[in-house]
C-alpha positions as CSV (number, residue, x, y, z in Angstrom):
1,G,91.6,152.4,249.5
2,F,88.2,152.8,247.9
3,L,89.1,155.9,245.9
4,G,92.3,154.4,244.6
5,R,90.4,151.4,243.3
6,I,88.0,153.7,241.5
7,V,90.9,155.5,239.9
8,D,92.5,152.2,238.9
9,I,89.2,151.1,237.3
10,G,89.1,154.4,235.3
11,A,92.7,154.0,234.2
12,E,92.1,150.5,233.0
13,L,89.0,151.6,231.0
14,F,91.0,154.5,229.5
15,A,93.8,152.2,228.5
16,M,91.3,149.7,227.0
17,S,89.7,152.6,225.0
18,A,93.1,153.8,223.8
19,A,94.2,150.4,222.7
20,C,91.0,149.9,220.7
21,V,91.2,153.4,219.1
22,R,94.8,152.8,218.1
23,A,94.0,149.4,216.7
24,E,91.1,150.9,214.6
25,H,93.5,153.7,213.4
26,L,96.0,151.1,212.3
27,R,93.3,149.1,210.6
28,G,92.1,152.2,208.7
29,T,95.6,153.0,207.5
30,G,96.4,149.4,206.5
31,E,99.4,149.2,208.8
32,H,99.2,145.9,210.7
33,G,95.5,146.4,211.5
34,R,94.8,142.8,212.0
35,E,97.7,142.3,214.4
36,A,96.8,145.5,216.2
37,Y,93.2,144.2,216.8
38,Q,94.6,140.9,218.1
39,L,96.8,142.7,220.6
40,A,94.0,145.1,221.6
41,D,91.7,142.1,222.1
42,A,94.3,140.4,224.3
43,F,94.9,143.5,226.3
44,C,91.2,144.2,226.8
45,R,90.5,140.7,227.9
46,Q,93.3,140.9,230.5
47,A,92.1,144.4,231.6
48,R,88.6,143.2,232.0
49,I,89.8,140.6,234.5
50,R,91.7,143.3,236.4
51,V,88.6,145.6,236.4
52,E,86.4,142.8,237.7
53,E,88.8,142.2,240.5
54,L,89.0,145.9,241.4
55,F,85.2,146.1,241.5
56,T,85.1,143.1,243.8
57,R,87.8,144.7,246.0
58,L,85.6,147.8,246.4
59,W,83.5,145.9,248.9
60,S,85.7,143.0,249.9
61,N,89.0,144.3,251.2
62,T,91.2,144.9,254.3
63,D,91.0,148.7,254.3
64,D,89.8,149.0,257.9
65,L,92.5,146.7,259.2
66,D,95.2,148.4,257.0
67,R,94.1,151.8,258.5
68,R,94.5,150.5,262.0
69,V,98.0,149.0,261.2
70,V,99.1,152.3,259.7
71,D,97.9,154.2,262.7
72,G,100.0,151.8,264.8
73,V,103.1,152.2,262.6
74,L,102.8,156.0,262.8
75,S,102.3,156.0,266.6
76,G,105.3,153.7,267.2
77,T,103.4,150.6,268.3
78,Y,105.6,148.3,266.2
79,T,109.1,149.8,266.7
80,W,110.0,146.6,268.6
81,L,110.1,144.9,265.3
82,E,113.1,147.0,264.2
83,E,115.2,145.9,267.2
84,G,118.2,143.9,266.1
85,V,117.9,144.7,262.4
86,V,121.3,145.2,260.8
87,D,121.8,148.4,258.9
88,P,122.6,147.3,255.3
89,S,123.9,150.7,254.2
90,G,127.4,150.2,255.5
91,E,129.8,152.9,254.4
92,G,128.9,155.3,251.7
93,P,125.7,156.9,250.4
94,W,122.3,155.2,250.3
95,I,121.7,156.6,246.8
96,A,124.3,156.4,244.0
97,D,125.7,159.6,242.6
98,A,123.6,161.1,239.8
99,T,125.8,163.8,238.4
100,P,124.4,165.0,235.1
101,G,126.3,164.3,231.9
102,P,126.7,161.7,229.2
103,S,126.8,158.0,230.1
104,V,130.2,156.4,230.3
105,R,128.7,153.0,229.4
106,E,127.9,151.7,226.0
107,N,124.3,152.3,224.9
108,R,122.7,148.8,224.7
109,H,119.1,150.0,224.2
110,R,117.3,148.9,221.1
111,P,116.9,151.8,218.7
112,V,113.3,152.8,218.0
113,H,112.6,154.2,214.6
């Protein structure tokens, strides 16, 4: 809804600021500053488009309709839609076992140094 879009706009602006501050820091230390600026520029241009869309959606959206549909879902108006749906769970648990411990699979992640 409205508040969620405001929060998303703030998050985008924060991320833009963080990208620019990081790029400036890298430029100041001489560590790939030019490339960092290029990446920050690309990110900020993309984020600007997302922010403009979020501002547009503050006033042009389907929030009222969505709220009515949610009320219908919660009140059971649409339970007819579930009729005849095959339960895909079959035998066994819906969620895989997550017993703590070391992985038994080979680590294929790229090491970060």
